[in-house]
C-alpha positions as a Markdown table, in Angstrom:
| # | Residue | x | y | z |
|---|---|---|---|---|
| 1 | Met | 0.0 | 0.0 | 0.0 |
| 2 | Tyr | 1.1 | 3.5 | -0.8 |
| 3 | Lys | 0.4 | 6.1 | 1.9 |
| 4 | Thr | 0.3 | 9.9 | 1.6 |
| 5 | Val | -0.6 | 12.4 | 4.3 |
| 6 | Ile | -2.3 | 15.6 | 3.3 |
| 7 | Glu | -2.9 | 18.7 | 5.4 |
| 8 | Pro | -6.3 | 20.2 | 4.4 |
| 9 | Arg | -6.3 | 23.8 | 3.4 |
| 10 | Val | -8.9 | 26.4 | 4.4 |
| 11 | Ser | -9.6 | 27.0 | 0.7 |
| 12 | Glu | -10.8 | 23.4 | 0.4 |
| 13 | Thr | -13.5 | 24.0 | 3.0 |
| 14 | Asp | -17.0 | 24.9 | 1.6 |
| 15 | Gly | -19.8 | 27.0 | 3.0 |
| 16 | Val | -21.3 | 24.1 | 4.9 |
| 17 | Gly | -18.0 | 23.8 | 6.9 |
| 18 | His | -16.6 | 20.5 | 5.5 |
| 19 | Ile | -14.1 | 19.8 | 2.8 |
| 20 | Asn | -15.8 | 20.2 | -0.5 |
| 21 | Asn | -16.5 | 16.9 | -2.4 |
| 22 | Thr | -14.6 | 18.1 | -5.4 |
| 23 | Thr | -11.4 | 18.1 | -3.4 |
| 24 | Val | -11.5 | 14.4 | -2.7 |
| 25 | Pro | -10.6 | 13.3 | -6.3 |
| 26 | Val | -7.7 | 15.8 | -6.2 |
| 27 | Trp | -6.4 | 14.3 | -2.9 |
| 28 | Leu | -6.8 | 10.8 | -4.3 |
| 29 | Glu | -4.6 | 11.8 | -7.3 |
| 30 | Ala | -2.0 | 13.2 | -4.9 |
| 31 | Gly | -1.9 | 9.7 | -3.3 |
| 32 | Arg | -0.9 | 8.2 | -6.7 |
| 33 | Asn | 2.3 | 10.2 | -7.1 |
| 34 | Lys | 4.5 | 7.2 | -6.3 |
| 35 | Leu | 2.7 | 5.2 | -9.0 |
| 36 | Phe | 3.2 | 8.0 | -11.5 |
| 37 | Ala | 6.9 | 7.9 | -10.7 |
| 38 | Leu | 7.0 | 4.2 | -11.6 |
| 39 | Phe | 5.7 | 4.9 | -15.1 |
| 40 | Asn | 7.3 | 8.3 | -15.5 |
| 41 | Pro | 10.5 | 8.5 | -13.4 |
| 42 | Asp | 11.4 | 12.0 | -14.8 |
| 43 | Asn | 7.9 | 13.4 | -14.3 |
| 44 | Ser | 7.9 | 14.5 | -17.9 |
| 45 | Phe | 4.5 | 15.2 | -19.5 |
| 46 | Lys | 6.1 | 14.7 | -22.9 |
| 47 | Asn | 6.2 | 10.9 | -22.3 |
| 48 | Trp | 3.5 | 10.6 | -19.7 |
| 49 | Lys | 2.1 | 7.1 | -19.4 |
| 50 | Met | -0.7 | 7.0 | -16.9 |
| 51 | Val | -4.0 | 7.8 | -18.5 |
| 52 | Ile | -7.1 | 7.6 | -16.3 |
| 53 | Leu | -10.1 | 5.7 | -17.8 |
| 54 | Lys | -12.6 | 5.6 | -14.9 |
| 55 | Thr | -12.9 | 6.6 | -11.2 |
| 56 | Thr | -15.7 | 6.2 | -8.8 |
| 57 | Val | -15.8 | 7.7 | -5.3 |
| 58 | Glu | -18.0 | 6.7 | -2.4 |
| 59 | Tyr | -18.2 | 9.3 | 0.4 |
| 60 | Lys | -18.5 | 7.7 | 3.8 |
| 61 | Gln | -17.9 | 10.5 | 6.4 |
| 62 | Gln | -17.5 | 14.3 | 6.2 |
| 63 | Leu | -13.9 | 15.6 | 6.1 |
| 64 | Tyr | -12.9 | 18.8 | 7.9 |
| 65 | Phe | -10.2 | 21.4 | 8.0 |
| 66 | Gly | -7.9 | 21.2 | 11.0 |
| 67 | Ala | -6.9 | 17.5 | 10.9 |
| 68 | Asn | -4.6 | 15.7 | 8.5 |
| 69 | Val | -6.0 | 13.0 | 6.2 |
| 70 | Glu | -4.2 | 9.9 | 5.1 |
| 71 | Ile | -4.6 | 8.6 | 1.6 |
| 72 | Lys | -4.1 | 4.8 | 1.2 |
| 73 | Cys | -3.7 | 3.4 | -2.3 |
| 74 | Trp | -3.5 | -0.3 | -3.2 |
| 75 | Val | -3.3 | -2.1 | -6.6 |
| 76 | Lys | -6.5 | -4.2 | -6.9 |
| 77 | Arg | -5.8 | -5.7 | -10.4 |
| 78 | Ile | -3.0 | -5.6 | -12.9 |
| 79 | Gly | -4.0 | -6.3 | -16.5 |
| 80 | Asn | -1.9 | -6.4 | -19.6 |
| 81 | Ser | -1.8 | -2.6 | -20.1 |
| 82 | Ser | -4.2 | -1.4 | -17.4 |
| 83 | Leu | -4.4 | -1.4 | -13.6 |
| 84 | Glu | -7.2 | -0.9 | -11.1 |
| 85 | Leu | -6.6 | 0.9 | -7.9 |
| 86 | Tyr | -8.5 | 0.7 | -4.6 |
| 87 | Glu | -8.1 | 3.9 | -2.5 |
| 88 | Glu | -9.2 | 5.1 | 0.9 |
| 89 | Ile | -9.1 | 8.5 | 2.7 |
| 90 | Trp | -9.0 | 8.4 | 6.5 |
| 91 | Gln | -9.3 | 11.2 | 9.0 |
| 92 | Lys | -9.2 | 10.9 | 12.8 |
| 93 | Gly | -9.3 | 7.1 | 12.5 |
| 94 | Lys | -12.4 | 7.0 | 10.4 |
| 95 | Leu | -12.8 | 5.9 | 6.8 |
| 96 | Ser | -14.1 | 9.0 | 5.1 |
| 97 | Ala | -14.1 | 8.1 | 1.4 |
| 98 | Lys | -13.1 | 5.2 | -0.8 |
| 99 | Ala | -12.5 | 4.9 | -4.6 |
| 100 | Asn | -11.8 | 2.6 | -7.5 |
| 101 | Thr | -9.8 | 4.0 | -10.3 |
| 102 | Ile | -8.6 | 2.4 | -13.6 |
| 103 | Tyr | -5.5 | 3.6 | -15.5 |
| 104 | Val | -4.0 | 2.5 | -18.7 |
| 105 | Asn | -0.3 | 2.5 | -19.6 |
| 106 | Tyr | -0.5 | 4.7 | -22.7 |
| 107 | Asn | 2.1 | 5.8 | -25.2 |
| 108 | Ile | 1.2 | 9.3 | -26.2 |
| 109 | Gln | 3.7 | 9.4 | -29.1 |
| 110 | Glu | 2.1 | 6.3 | -30.8 |
| 111 | Asn | -1.4 | 6.9 | -29.6 |
| 112 | Lys | -1.9 | 3.4 | -28.1 |
| 113 | Ser | -1.8 | 1.5 | -24.9 |
| 114 | Glu | 1.3 | -0.5 | -24.0 |
| 115 | Thr | 2.0 | -3.6 | -22.0 |
| 116 | Ile | 3.0 | -2.8 | -18.4 |
| 117 | Pro | 6.8 | -3.6 | -18.2 |
| 118 | Ile | 7.7 | -6.5 | -16.0 |
| 119 | Glu | 9.8 | -4.4 | -13.6 |
| 120 | Ile | 6.8 | -2.1 | -13.0 |
| 121 | Arg | 4.5 | -5.0 | -12.7 |
| 122 | Asn | 6.8 | -6.6 | -10.0 |
| 123 | Glu | 6.7 | -3.4 | -8.0 |
| 124 | Leu | 2.9 | -3.0 | -8.3 |
| 125 | Glu | 2.5 | -6.6 | -7.0 |
| 126 | Asn | 4.1 | -5.5 | -3.8 |
| 127 | His | 1.1 | -3.2 | -3.2 |
| 128 | Met | -1.8 | -5.6 | -4.0 |
| 129 | Tyr | -5.1 | -5.1 | -2.1 |
| 130 | Glu | -6.3 | -8.2 | -0.2 |
| 131 | Glu | -9.9 | -7.8 | 0.7 |
| 132 | Val | -10.7 | -9.1 | 4.2 |
| 133 | Leu | -14.0 | -10.9 | 4.3 |
| 134 | Cys | -16.0 | -11.0 | 7.6 |
| 135 | Glu | -18.0 | -14.1 | 8.3 |
C-alpha cells in the first residue's frame, strides 16, 4: 500500500463547513504520485504514461479542515496494459471516502496502450489489495 498524508487547506472548505466533495478526487490523485513515478521517473509530461479511464468515489464521512488526512492506495488488479486501484481516505481514524480507479499505460507518441513492463508489474505486485471478508 502507498500512503500519503495531506494537510487540508482552508480553501478546500466549503460554505457548509466541511471539505468540498470536489477536493476528494484531487487528494486521491496526490496519493498516486509514487505510482506515477514508476511509469514516469522523470515526471515528464512529454512521455506521460498514466491515463485515467474511470474513477468512482464513495463518500462515507465528512472531512474537515484542521486534521490531516491519510490517503491509502492499493493495486487491486493488474491487466496487460491497465491497472485498477483501490483507494481510501482516512481522517481521525475514520474511513471518510473510498474509490476505485482504472488507469492504462499509454504511449502518447504512438497513440496506443502498451503492456506494463515486468519491472513495474513486479513493484505493483508489492502493493496488492487483499480484501478481508468477515464471516
